[in-house]
matplotlib code that plots the C-alpha trace (Angstrom):
import matplotlib.pyplot as plt

x = [2.1, -1.2, -4.0, -3.2, 0.7, -0.5, -3.3, -0.9, 1.8, -0.6, -1.8, 1.7, 2.6, -0.4, 0.1, 4.0, 4.1, 1.8, 3.9, 7.1, 5.6, 5.0, 8.2, 10.0, 8.0, 8.8, 12.6, 12.2, 10.7, 13.2, 16.1, 14.4, 13.9, 17.7, 18.9, 17.0, 17.9, 21.4, 22.0, 21.7, 24.1, 26.4, 26.4, 27.1, 30.0, 31.6, 31.4, 32.9, 35.6, 36.4, 36.5, 37.6, 40.0, 41.5, 41.1, 42.9, 43.0, 40.7, 41.6, 42.0, 44.1, 44.0, 46.8, 46.5, 48.8, 50.9, 51.9, 55.7, 57.2, 59.0, 55.5, 54.1, 56.9, 56.4, 52.6, 53.3, 55.8, 53.4, 50.3, 52.1, 50.5, 51.3, 51.7, 49.8, 50.5, 48.0, 48.2, 46.5, 48.7, 48.4, 49.2, 49.9, 51.1, 53.9, 56.7, 55.4, 51.9, 49.1, 46.6, 44.0, 46.3, 46.6, 44.3, 43.8, 43.6, 45.1, 48.6, 48.5, 52.0, 52.0, 54.7, 54.0, 52.5, 49.3, 47.4, 46.1, 46.0, 45.5, 43.4, 44.1, 41.2, 39.9, 39.7, 42.3, 44.8, 48.0, 51.2, 53.1, 56.7, 59.5, 60.2, 56.6, 53.6, 49.6, 47.4, 43.8, 42.1, 39.8, 42.7, 44.7, 42.0, 41.7, 45.5, 45.8, 48.2, 48.7, 51.3, 54.9, 54.1, 55.5, 53.4, 54.4, 53.1, 53.8, 52.2, 50.0, 52.9, 55.6, 56.8, 58.9, 57.4, 58.3, 58.4, 57.3, 56.7, 53.2, 53.4, 49.9, 46.3, 44.4, 40.9, 39.5, 36.2, 36.5, 40.3, 41.4, 45.1, 48.5, 49.5, 53.3, 55.7, 57.2, 60.9, 60.1, 58.3, 61.3, 63.7, 62.1, 62.9, 59.7, 59.4, 56.9, 54.3, 51.8, 47.9, 46.9, 47.8, 46.0, 46.6, 45.0, 45.7, 43.1, 44.2, 41.6, 43.9, 45.8, 43.0, 44.3, 47.6, 48.0, 48.7, 45.6, 42.4, 40.4, 40.1, 37.9, 36.9, 35.9, 32.6, 32.4, 33.5, 30.9, 28.1, 29.1, 29.1, 25.8, 24.0, 25.4, 23.9, 20.3, 19.3, 20.5, 17.3, 14.7, 16.2, 15.8, 12.2, 11.3, 13.0, 11.1, 7.8, 8.3, 9.2, 6.1, 4.0, 5.5, 5.4, 1.8, 0.7, 2.5, 1.4, -2.2, -2.4, -1.0, -3.3, -6.2, -5.2, -5.0, -8.3, -10.3, -8.8, -9.5, -13.1, -14.9, -12.5, -13.1, -16.9, -16.4, -14.5, -16.9, -19.8, -17.8, -17.6, -14.4, -15.0, -14.0, -11.1, -9.7, -10.2, -8.2, -5.4, -5.1, -4.5, -2.5, -0.1, 0.8, 1.3, 3.6, 5.6, 6.0, 7.1, 9.8, 11.4, 11.3, 12.7, 15.8, 16.3, 16.2, 19.0, 22.0, 20.4, 20.5, 24.3, 24.5, 22.2, 23.6, 27.1, 26.3, 24.2, 27.4, 29.9, 27.4, 28.9, 32.3, 35.7, 36.1, 34.2, 34.7, 32.1, 32.0, 28.5, 27.5, 24.2, 24.0, 22.9, 19.8, 18.6, 18.3, 16.3, 14.0, 13.5, 12.6, 10.3, 8.7, 7.8, 6.5, 4.3, 2.8, 2.3, 0.3, -1.7, -2.5, -3.5, -6.1, -7.5, -9.1, -10.8, -14.0, -14.3, -13.8, -16.6, -18.8, -18.6, -21.9, -21.4, -24.8, -24.2, -20.4, -21.2, -23.9, -21.5, -19.6, -22.6]
y = [-106.7, -105.7, -104.0, -100.7, -100.8, -101.9, -99.2, -96.4, -97.2, -97.2, -93.6, -92.2, -93.6, -91.8, -88.7, -88.0, -84.3, -84.4, -86.9, -85.0, -81.8, -83.3, -85.1, -81.6, -79.6, -82.3, -81.7, -78.1, -78.2, -80.5, -78.2, -75.1, -77.2, -78.1, -74.7, -73.3, -75.9, -76.1, -72.5, -73.1, -76.3, -74.0, -71.2, -73.7, -75.6, -72.3, -70.9, -74.0, -74.1, -70.4, -70.3, -73.6, -74.7, -71.3, -69.1, -71.6, -69.1, -68.0, -64.3, -61.5, -58.3, -55.6, -53.0, -49.5, -47.4, -46.0, -49.6, -50.0, -53.3, -53.4, -53.1, -55.7, -58.0, -57.4, -58.1, -61.4, -62.6, -61.5, -63.6, -66.4, -65.7, -65.0, -61.4, -61.0, -58.4, -57.4, -54.9, -54.4, -55.3, -55.8, -59.4, -60.5, -63.5, -61.3, -59.4, -56.3, -56.8, -54.6, -53.1, -55.9, -58.7, -56.9, -58.1, -56.0, -58.2, -58.7, -59.9, -61.7, -62.3, -64.8, -66.3, -69.9, -70.9, -72.2, -70.3, -68.2, -71.0, -71.4, -74.1, -76.0, -76.6, -79.4, -77.2, -78.8, -76.8, -76.7, -75.2, -72.8, -74.0, -71.7, -69.7, -70.0, -68.3, -69.9, -68.0, -68.0, -70.2, -67.5, -65.2, -68.1, -69.0, -65.7, -65.2, -69.0, -69.7, -73.3, -74.7, -74.2, -71.2, -67.8, -64.9, -61.4, -58.8, -55.4, -53.3, -50.7, -48.0, -49.6, -49.5, -52.6, -56.3, -58.9, -62.7, -65.5, -69.1, -70.5, -73.4, -73.8, -73.1, -71.8, -71.0, -68.3, -67.2, -63.5, -62.8, -63.1, -62.7, -64.0, -65.4, -65.8, -66.3, -63.6, -64.6, -64.6, -61.4, -59.6, -61.5, -59.4, -56.3, -55.6, -54.0, -56.3, -54.1, -56.5, -55.4, -58.2, -60.4, -63.7, -66.2, -69.2, -67.4, -64.9, -61.6, -59.3, -57.8, -56.3, -54.1, -51.5, -51.1, -48.0, -49.8, -52.0, -50.5, -53.5, -57.2, -59.9, -63.5, -65.9, -66.1, -62.3, -63.1, -66.0, -63.9, -61.0, -63.5, -65.2, -61.4, -60.8, -64.2, -63.2, -61.9, -65.5, -66.9, -64.8, -65.9, -69.5, -69.0, -67.4, -70.5, -72.9, -71.3, -71.0, -74.7, -75.7, -73.5, -75.1, -78.5, -78.0, -76.1, -78.3, -81.4, -80.4, -79.2, -82.5, -84.5, -82.1, -82.2, -86.2, -86.5, -84.1, -86.2, -89.5, -88.9, -90.6, -93.6, -93.5, -93.2, -96.4, -98.1, -97.3, -98.8, -101.8, -102.5, -100.6, -98.8, -94.9, -96.4, -98.2, -95.5, -93.1, -95.5, -95.5, -91.7, -91.6, -94.4, -92.5, -89.2, -91.1, -92.6, -89.2, -88.0, -90.6, -90.0, -86.3, -86.7, -89.0, -86.7, -83.7, -84.9, -83.6, -80.3, -78.5, -77.8, -76.1, -73.2, -73.0, -72.8, -70.1, -68.3, -68.2, -67.2, -64.3, -62.6, -61.8, -62.7, -61.2, -64.3, -67.9, -69.8, -73.7, -74.9, -77.8, -79.8, -82.4, -85.9, -85.3, -82.3, -84.7, -87.0, -84.1, -82.6, -86.0, -86.9, -83.5, -83.7, -87.3, -86.2, -83.2, -85.7, -87.8, -84.9, -83.7, -87.2, -87.3, -83.9, -85.7, -88.2, -86.3, -85.5, -89.2, -90.1, -87.5, -88.6, -88.7, -91.9, -91.5, -87.8, -88.4, -91.3, -89.6, -87.1, -89.9, -90.3]
z = [-178.5, -176.5, -178.1, -176.2, -177.6, -181.1, -181.2, -179.9, -182.2, -185.2, -184.1, -183.7, -187.1, -188.5, -186.8, -186.7, -186.4, -183.4, -181.9, -182.7, -181.2, -178.0, -177.8, -178.9, -176.3, -173.4, -174.5, -174.4, -170.8, -169.6, -171.0, -169.2, -166.1, -166.0, -166.9, -163.9, -161.5, -163.0, -162.5, -158.6, -158.8, -160.7, -158.3, -155.4, -157.5, -158.2, -154.5, -153.2, -156.1, -155.2, -151.6, -150.4, -153.4, -154.9, -151.8, -149.3, -146.3, -143.7, -143.4, -146.2, -145.5, -147.8, -148.0, -148.5, -150.8, -148.1, -147.2, -147.8, -148.5, -145.0, -143.2, -145.7, -144.7, -140.9, -141.4, -143.1, -140.4, -137.7, -139.5, -141.1, -144.4, -148.1, -150.1, -153.1, -155.8, -158.3, -161.3, -164.9, -167.6, -171.7, -172.9, -176.6, -178.5, -180.2, -179.1, -181.2, -181.4, -183.2, -181.4, -182.4, -180.8, -177.5, -174.4, -171.2, -168.2, -164.4, -163.5, -159.9, -158.1, -155.5, -153.4, -154.0, -150.7, -152.0, -149.9, -153.0, -155.6, -159.2, -160.7, -164.1, -166.7, -164.8, -161.7, -159.8, -158.0, -159.3, -158.2, -160.7, -162.0, -161.2, -164.5, -166.0, -165.7, -165.6, -168.4, -167.9, -170.5, -172.2, -172.7, -174.1, -176.7, -177.9, -178.6, -179.8, -177.2, -175.3, -172.8, -173.7, -175.8, -175.2, -173.8, -174.0, -171.3, -170.0, -166.9, -167.7, -166.6, -168.5, -171.9, -172.4, -173.4, -171.1, -172.2, -170.3, -170.9, -170.3, -167.9, -167.2, -168.8, -165.6, -164.8, -162.2, -161.9, -161.8, -162.5, -165.9, -167.1, -166.0, -162.4, -161.8, -158.8, -157.2, -157.7, -161.5, -161.4, -159.5, -161.9, -164.9, -163.1, -161.5, -157.9, -155.8, -154.4, -152.6, -152.3, -150.2, -147.5, -146.8, -144.2, -142.5, -139.2, -137.3, -138.5, -136.8, -135.0, -138.2, -138.7, -136.4, -138.3, -140.5, -143.5, -143.6, -145.1, -144.3, -143.1, -144.4, -142.9, -145.2, -143.8, -144.7, -148.5, -148.7, -147.4, -149.7, -152.6, -151.6, -151.5, -154.8, -156.3, -155.2, -158.0, -159.5, -157.4, -159.5, -162.9, -161.6, -160.1, -163.6, -165.6, -163.4, -163.7, -167.6, -167.7, -165.7, -168.1, -171.4, -170.3, -169.1, -172.4, -174.9, -173.2, -172.8, -176.4, -177.5, -175.5, -176.8, -180.3, -180.2, -178.3, -180.8, -183.9, -182.1, -180.7, -183.2, -182.6, -178.8, -179.2, -181.6, -178.9, -176.1, -178.2, -178.7, -175.0, -173.7, -170.5, -170.1, -168.0, -170.7, -173.3, -170.9, -170.4, -174.3, -174.3, -171.2, -172.7, -175.4, -173.6, -171.2, -174.2, -175.5, -172.2, -171.6, -175.0, -174.4, -171.2, -172.4, -175.6, -173.3, -170.8, -172.5, -173.6, -170.2, -170.4, -173.7, -172.7, -169.1, -170.3, -173.1, -170.1, -168.1, -170.9, -171.9, -168.9, -171.1, -170.9, -167.3, -165.8, -166.0, -164.7, -165.5, -165.5, -163.1, -163.2, -160.4, -161.2, -158.6, -160.9, -164.0, -161.9, -160.3, -163.9, -165.4, -162.4, -162.6, -166.4, -165.9, -163.2, -165.3, -168.1, -165.9, -164.4, -167.9, -168.9, -166.0, -167.4, -170.0, -167.8, -167.6, -171.3, -172.0, -169.7, -171.3, -174.9, -176.5, -178.5, -180.7, -181.4, -182.7, -184.5, -186.3, -187.4, -189.2, -191.4]

ax = plt.figure().add_subplot(projection="3d")
ax.plot(x, y, z, "-o")
ax.set_aspect("equal")
plt.show()
Protein backbone atom coordinates (compact mmCIF):
# COMPACT_ATOMS: atom_id res chain seq x y z
CA UNK A 1 0.00 0.00 0.00
CA UNK A 2 1.08 3.57 -0.68
CA UNK A 3 2.05 5.94 2.10
CA UNK A 4 -1.19 7.90 1.55
CA UNK A 5 -3.34 4.79 2.09
CA UNK A 6 -1.36 3.52 5.07
CA UNK A 7 -1.40 6.96 6.70
CA UNK A 8 -5.19 7.33 6.41
CA UNK A 9 -5.90 3.75 7.51
CA UNK A 10 -3.86 4.39 10.64
CA UNK A 11 -5.63 7.69 11.30
CA UNK A 12 -9.09 6.10 10.90
CA UNK A 13 -8.14 3.28 13.26
CA UNK A 14 -7.04 5.86 15.86
CA UNK A 15 -10.08 8.14 15.44
CA UNK A 16 -12.96 5.72 14.98
CA UNK A 17 -15.69 8.06 16.32
CA UNK A 18 -14.69 10.87 13.96
CA UNK A 19 -14.71 8.46 11.03
CA UNK A 20 -18.08 7.04 12.10
CA UNK A 21 -19.63 10.52 12.31
CA UNK A 22 -18.35 11.30 8.81
CA UNK A 23 -19.90 8.12 7.43
CA UNK A 24 -23.13 8.59 9.41
CA UNK A 25 -23.53 12.22 8.31
CA UNK A 26 -23.02 11.27 4.67
CA UNK A 27 -25.60 8.46 5.05
CA UNK A 28 -28.15 10.91 6.43
CA UNK A 29 -27.39 13.37 3.63
CA UNK A 30 -27.89 10.63 1.05
CA UNK A 31 -31.14 9.57 2.71
CA UNK A 32 -32.58 13.09 2.69
CA UNK A 33 -31.48 13.68 -0.91
CA UNK A 34 -33.18 10.43 -1.96
CA UNK A 35 -36.22 11.40 0.10
CA UNK A 36 -36.55 14.76 -1.63
CA UNK A 37 -35.80 13.67 -5.18
CA UNK A 38 -37.69 10.38 -4.65
CA UNK A 39 -40.82 12.38 -3.81
CA UNK A 40 -40.71 13.75 -7.36
CA UNK A 41 -40.28 10.24 -8.74
CA UNK A 42 -43.17 8.95 -6.63
CA UNK A 43 -45.55 11.69 -7.81
CA UNK A 44 -44.72 10.93 -11.46
CA UNK A 45 -44.98 7.19 -10.82
CA UNK A 46 -48.39 7.45 -9.12
CA UNK A 47 -49.67 9.87 -11.76
CA UNK A 48 -48.74 7.45 -14.54
CA UNK A 49 -50.23 4.50 -12.63
CA UNK A 50 -53.46 6.33 -11.80
CA UNK A 51 -54.16 8.16 -15.07
CA UNK A 52 -52.91 5.58 -17.55
CA UNK A 53 -53.42 2.19 -15.90
CA UNK A 54 -56.37 2.50 -13.53
CA UNK A 55 -58.20 5.21 -15.44
CA UNK A 56 -58.12 3.63 -18.88
CA UNK A 57 -60.35 6.27 -20.47
CA UNK A 58 -60.28 9.76 -21.96
CA UNK A 59 -63.47 11.32 -20.60
CA UNK A 60 -65.28 11.23 -17.28
CA UNK A 61 -68.95 12.19 -17.14
CA UNK A 62 -70.39 12.88 -13.68
CA UNK A 63 -74.11 12.11 -13.33
CA UNK A 64 -76.36 14.10 -11.02
CA UNK A 65 -78.80 12.72 -8.45
CA UNK A 66 -81.76 13.11 -10.79
CA UNK A 67 -80.25 10.81 -13.41
CA UNK A 68 -82.41 7.71 -13.87
CA UNK A 69 -80.98 4.28 -14.75
CA UNK A 70 -82.64 4.57 -18.16
CA UNK A 71 -80.96 7.89 -18.90
CA UNK A 72 -77.61 6.48 -17.78
CA UNK A 73 -78.03 3.49 -20.11
CA UNK A 74 -78.83 5.82 -23.03
CA UNK A 75 -75.68 7.82 -22.34
CA UNK A 76 -73.68 4.62 -22.15
CA UNK A 77 -74.90 3.51 -25.58
CA UNK A 78 -74.33 6.99 -27.00
CA UNK A 79 -70.74 7.27 -25.77
CA UNK A 80 -69.71 3.61 -25.82
CA UNK A 81 -68.59 3.89 -22.23
CA UNK A 82 -68.87 2.13 -18.88
CA UNK A 83 -71.09 3.05 -15.95
CA UNK A 84 -69.61 3.22 -12.45
CA UNK A 85 -71.51 3.26 -9.16
CA UNK A 86 -69.99 4.31 -5.85
CA UNK A 87 -71.32 4.48 -2.33
CA UNK A 88 -70.17 4.44 1.27
CA UNK A 89 -70.12 1.06 2.98
CA UNK A 90 -68.91 -0.67 6.13
CA UNK A 91 -66.78 -3.81 5.91
CA UNK A 92 -65.79 -6.46 8.45
CA UNK A 93 -64.12 -9.84 8.71
CA UNK A 94 -67.08 -11.38 10.58
CA UNK A 95 -70.78 -11.52 9.87
CA UNK A 96 -71.75 -9.98 13.21
CA UNK A 97 -68.78 -7.74 14.07
CA UNK A 98 -68.31 -5.42 16.99
CA UNK A 99 -67.74 -1.72 16.38
CA UNK A 100 -63.97 -2.19 16.66
CA UNK A 101 -64.01 -4.68 13.79
CA UNK A 102 -65.85 -2.41 11.33
CA UNK A 103 -64.13 -0.19 8.77
CA UNK A 104 -65.88 2.57 6.84
CA UNK A 105 -64.81 2.83 3.21
CA UNK A 106 -66.11 2.93 -0.37
CA UNK A 107 -67.76 0.42 -2.68
CA UNK A 108 -67.04 0.81 -6.39
CA UNK A 109 -69.23 -1.15 -8.81
CA UNK A 110 -67.99 -1.54 -12.39
CA UNK A 111 -69.33 -3.31 -15.47
CA UNK A 112 -66.05 -5.07 -16.16
CA UNK A 113 -65.28 -3.21 -19.41
CA UNK A 114 -61.73 -2.47 -18.16
CA UNK A 115 -62.13 1.26 -18.59
CA UNK A 116 -62.18 1.71 -14.82
CA UNK A 117 -59.49 -0.81 -13.83
CA UNK A 118 -58.27 -2.48 -10.66
CA UNK A 119 -54.59 -3.03 -9.85
CA UNK A 120 -53.16 -5.91 -7.85
CA UNK A 121 -50.47 -5.46 -5.20
CA UNK A 122 -47.82 -5.38 -7.93
CA UNK A 123 -49.73 -2.51 -9.60
CA UNK A 124 -50.72 -4.65 -12.57
CA UNK A 125 -54.26 -4.08 -13.86
CA UNK A 126 -56.22 -7.28 -13.24
CA UNK A 127 -59.87 -8.09 -14.13
CA UNK A 128 -62.20 -8.97 -11.26
CA UNK A 129 -63.41 -12.56 -11.45
CA UNK A 130 -67.16 -13.14 -11.41
CA UNK A 131 -68.49 -14.00 -7.98
CA UNK A 132 -65.59 -12.29 -6.20
CA UNK A 133 -64.61 -8.81 -5.07
CA UNK A 134 -61.37 -6.85 -4.92
CA UNK A 135 -60.42 -5.56 -1.47
CA UNK A 136 -57.80 -2.83 -1.09
CA UNK A 137 -54.54 -3.85 0.58
CA UNK A 138 -54.58 -1.55 3.63
CA UNK A 139 -58.09 -2.61 4.60
CA UNK A 140 -57.24 -6.28 4.05
CA UNK A 141 -54.26 -5.94 6.42
CA UNK A 142 -56.38 -4.23 9.06
CA UNK A 143 -58.98 -6.97 8.96
CA UNK A 144 -56.43 -9.78 8.62
CA UNK A 145 -57.91 -10.97 5.33
CA UNK A 146 -56.31 -12.38 2.19
CA UNK A 147 -57.36 -13.80 -1.17
CA UNK A 148 -59.94 -16.57 -0.81
CA UNK A 149 -61.30 -15.29 2.53
CA UNK A 150 -64.79 -13.96 3.08
CA UNK A 151 -65.46 -10.26 3.62
CA UNK A 152 -68.75 -8.89 4.95
CA UNK A 153 -70.15 -5.55 3.87
CA UNK A 154 -73.26 -3.43 4.11
CA UNK A 155 -74.28 -0.10 2.63
CA UNK A 156 -74.73 3.05 4.68
CA UNK A 157 -78.52 2.76 4.34
CA UNK A 158 -78.68 -1.03 4.64
CA UNK A 159 -79.05 -3.11 7.76
CA UNK A 160 -78.06 -6.60 6.52
CA UNK A 161 -74.51 -7.82 6.06
CA UNK A 162 -73.62 -9.25 2.63
CA UNK A 163 -70.98 -11.92 2.21
CA UNK A 164 -68.46 -11.87 -0.66
CA UNK A 165 -65.38 -13.88 -1.53
CA UNK A 166 -62.13 -11.97 -1.95
CA UNK A 167 -60.70 -12.75 -5.37
CA UNK A 168 -58.07 -10.03 -5.43
CA UNK A 169 -56.13 -7.84 -3.03
CA UNK A 170 -55.94 -4.53 -4.86
CA UNK A 171 -54.30 -1.13 -4.57
CA UNK A 172 -55.70 2.29 -5.43
CA UNK A 173 -54.06 5.66 -4.69
CA UNK A 174 -57.10 7.36 -3.16
CA UNK A 175 -60.13 5.04 -3.04
CA UNK A 176 -60.13 2.33 -0.40
CA UNK A 177 -62.64 -0.46 0.07
CA UNK A 178 -64.28 -2.99 -2.23
CA UNK A 179 -64.62 -3.12 -6.01
CA UNK A 180 -67.08 -5.59 -7.54
CA UNK A 181 -68.88 -6.34 -10.79
CA UNK A 182 -72.34 -4.98 -11.51
CA UNK A 183 -73.89 -8.41 -12.03
CA UNK A 184 -72.66 -9.61 -8.63
CA UNK A 185 -73.89 -6.40 -7.02
CA UNK A 186 -77.37 -6.86 -8.50
CA UNK A 187 -77.39 -10.55 -7.53
CA UNK A 188 -76.99 -9.40 -3.94
CA UNK A 189 -80.32 -7.62 -4.32
CA UNK A 190 -78.87 -4.13 -4.72
CA UNK A 191 -80.10 -1.53 -7.18
CA UNK A 192 -77.35 -0.24 -9.46
CA UNK A 193 -77.29 3.58 -9.35
CA UNK A 194 -74.41 4.91 -11.48
CA UNK A 195 -72.73 8.15 -10.46
CA UNK A 196 -70.21 8.30 -13.27
CA UNK A 197 -69.74 7.33 -16.91
CA UNK A 198 -66.27 6.80 -18.38
CA UNK A 199 -65.41 6.47 -22.04
CA UNK A 200 -62.54 6.58 -24.49
CA UNK A 201 -64.71 8.58 -26.90
CA UNK A 202 -65.32 12.32 -26.84
CA UNK A 203 -68.12 13.05 -24.35
CA UNK A 204 -68.17 16.84 -24.40
CA UNK A 205 -71.60 16.93 -26.08
CA UNK A 206 -73.15 15.12 -23.10
CA UNK A 207 -72.59 18.25 -20.97
CA UNK A 208 -75.88 19.64 -22.39
CA UNK A 209 -77.81 16.69 -20.95
CA UNK A 210 -79.96 17.47 -17.89
CA UNK A 211 -78.73 14.40 -16.03
CA UNK A 212 -75.05 15.35 -16.40
CA UNK A 213 -73.44 17.58 -13.79
CA UNK A 214 -69.91 17.82 -15.27
CA UNK A 215 -67.65 16.45 -18.00
CA UNK A 216 -63.90 16.15 -17.48
CA UNK A 217 -61.28 15.21 -20.02
CA UNK A 218 -58.17 13.30 -18.99
CA UNK A 219 -56.13 16.46 -19.58
CA UNK A 220 -58.32 18.32 -17.09
CA UNK A 221 -57.93 15.56 -14.50
CA UNK A 222 -54.13 15.47 -14.87
CA UNK A 223 -53.92 19.28 -14.67
CA UNK A 224 -55.98 19.25 -11.46
CA UNK A 225 -53.70 16.56 -10.02
CA UNK A 226 -50.57 18.56 -10.89
CA UNK A 227 -52.05 21.65 -9.28
CA UNK A 228 -52.78 19.72 -6.12
CA UNK A 229 -49.21 18.40 -6.06
CA UNK A 230 -47.59 21.86 -6.18
CA UNK A 231 -47.17 21.74 -2.40
CA UNK A 232 -44.93 18.71 -2.96
CA UNK A 233 -42.48 20.95 -4.82
CA UNK A 234 -41.96 23.08 -1.72
CA UNK A 235 -41.41 19.96 0.35
CA UNK A 236 -38.84 18.67 -2.13
CA UNK A 237 -36.96 21.99 -2.22
CA UNK A 238 -36.87 22.07 1.58
CA UNK A 239 -35.49 18.53 1.83
CA UNK A 240 -32.86 19.10 -0.87
CA UNK A 241 -31.65 22.34 0.78
CA UNK A 242 -31.59 20.66 4.19
CA UNK A 243 -29.63 17.79 2.68
CA UNK A 244 -27.08 20.20 1.21
CA UNK A 245 -26.63 21.95 4.55
CA UNK A 246 -26.34 18.66 6.42
CA UNK A 247 -23.72 17.23 4.07
CA UNK A 248 -21.68 20.44 3.98
CA UNK A 249 -21.80 20.92 7.76
CA UNK A 250 -21.00 17.29 8.58
CA UNK A 251 -18.18 16.92 6.07
CA UNK A 252 -16.72 20.34 6.88
CA UNK A 253 -16.84 19.71 10.64
CA UNK A 254 -15.35 16.26 10.12
CA UNK A 255 -12.58 17.71 7.98
CA UNK A 256 -12.05 20.63 10.38
CA UNK A 257 -11.82 18.30 13.37
CA UNK A 258 -9.45 16.05 11.48
CA UNK A 259 -7.32 19.02 10.46
CA UNK A 260 -7.08 20.40 14.01
CA UNK A 261 -6.20 16.99 15.45
CA UNK A 262 -3.54 16.38 12.82
CA UNK A 263 -2.14 19.89 12.40
CA UNK A 264 1.10 18.90 14.19
CA UNK A 265 1.40 15.84 11.97
CA UNK A 266 0.90 17.99 8.86
CA UNK A 267 3.53 20.45 10.08
CA UNK A 268 5.95 17.57 10.65
CA UNK A 269 5.26 16.21 7.16
CA UNK A 270 5.92 19.62 5.63
CA UNK A 271 9.20 19.87 7.55
CA UNK A 272 10.14 16.45 6.13
CA UNK A 273 9.59 17.82 2.62
CA UNK A 274 5.94 17.11 1.81
CA UNK A 275 4.39 19.85 -0.29
CA UNK A 276 1.03 21.44 0.60
CA UNK A 277 -0.70 19.58 -2.26
CA UNK A 278 0.55 16.24 -0.95
CA UNK A 279 -0.66 17.04 2.58
CA UNK A 280 -4.02 18.18 1.21
CA UNK A 281 -4.24 14.90 -0.69
CA UNK A 282 -3.90 13.01 2.60
CA UNK A 283 -6.88 14.90 4.03
CA UNK A 284 -8.93 14.69 0.82
CA UNK A 285 -8.38 10.95 0.51
CA UNK A 286 -9.87 10.25 3.91
CA UNK A 287 -12.89 12.51 3.23
CA UNK A 288 -13.38 10.75 -0.09
CA UNK A 289 -13.25 7.30 1.53
CA UNK A 290 -15.75 8.23 4.20
CA UNK A 291 -18.05 9.80 1.60
CA UNK A 292 -17.95 6.70 -0.62
CA UNK A 293 -18.73 4.42 2.33
CA UNK A 294 -21.52 6.77 3.44
CA UNK A 295 -23.00 6.82 -0.07
CA UNK A 296 -22.97 3.03 -0.29
CA UNK A 297 -24.62 2.56 3.11
CA UNK A 298 -27.04 5.42 2.41
CA UNK A 299 -28.34 4.02 -0.90
CA UNK A 300 -31.05 1.75 0.60
CA UNK A 301 -32.09 4.20 3.33
CA UNK A 302 -34.22 6.53 1.20
CA UNK A 303 -37.13 4.17 0.51
CA UNK A 304 -38.06 3.55 4.15
CA UNK A 305 -38.70 7.19 5.21
CA UNK A 306 -40.27 7.96 1.82
CA UNK A 307 -42.81 5.15 2.18
CA UNK A 308 -43.41 6.19 5.80
CA UNK A 309 -44.10 9.73 4.61
CA UNK A 310 -46.61 8.45 2.05
CA UNK A 311 -48.27 6.15 4.61
CA UNK A 312 -48.61 9.02 7.08
CA UNK A 313 -51.51 10.33 4.98
CA UNK A 314 -53.75 7.67 6.53
CA UNK A 315 -55.60 4.60 5.32
CA UNK A 316 -57.53 6.58 2.71
CA UNK A 317 -54.34 7.08 0.65
CA UNK A 318 -52.13 4.32 -0.73
CA UNK A 319 -49.14 5.69 -2.62
CA UNK A 320 -46.35 3.23 -3.39
CA UNK A 321 -42.99 4.99 -3.16
CA UNK A 322 -40.66 4.85 -6.14
CA UNK A 323 -37.08 6.07 -6.50
CA UNK A 324 -35.66 5.99 -10.01
CA UNK A 325 -32.14 4.56 -10.55
CA UNK A 326 -31.01 7.95 -11.86
CA UNK A 327 -32.04 9.52 -8.54
CA UNK A 328 -29.58 7.29 -6.67
CA UNK A 329 -26.84 8.29 -9.11
CA UNK A 330 -27.64 12.01 -8.86
CA UNK A 331 -27.69 11.87 -5.04
CA UNK A 332 -24.37 10.01 -4.92
CA UNK A 333 -22.71 12.39 -7.41
CA UNK A 334 -23.93 15.38 -5.44
CA UNK A 335 -22.61 14.01 -2.13
CA UNK A 336 -19.25 13.16 -3.69
CA UNK A 337 -19.03 16.62 -5.29
CA UNK A 338 -19.70 18.31 -1.95
CA UNK A 339 -17.06 16.11 -0.34
CA UNK A 340 -14.44 17.16 -2.90
CA UNK A 341 -15.37 20.85 -2.58
CA UNK A 342 -15.17 20.70 1.21
CA UNK A 343 -11.72 19.15 0.94
CA UNK A 344 -10.52 22.08 -1.18
CA UNK A 345 -11.72 24.46 1.54
CA UNK A 346 -8.75 23.33 3.64
CA UNK A 347 -6.16 24.04 0.93
CA UNK A 348 -5.38 27.54 2.14
CA UNK A 349 -5.20 26.43 5.77
CA UNK A 350 -2.66 23.77 4.90
CA UNK A 351 -0.56 26.28 2.97
CA UNK A 352 -0.64 28.72 5.90
CA UNK A 353 0.53 26.23 8.54
CA UNK A 354 3.31 27.88 10.56
CA UNK A 355 5.64 24.90 10.96
CA UNK A 356 7.90 26.59 13.54
CA UNK A 357 5.04 27.75 15.79
CA UNK A 358 3.16 24.44 15.58
CA UNK A 359 6.24 22.34 16.31
CA UNK A 360 7.29 24.62 19.16
CA UNK A 361 3.89 23.93 20.70
CA UNK A 362 4.86 20.25 20.84
CA UNK A 363 7.69 21.13 23.24
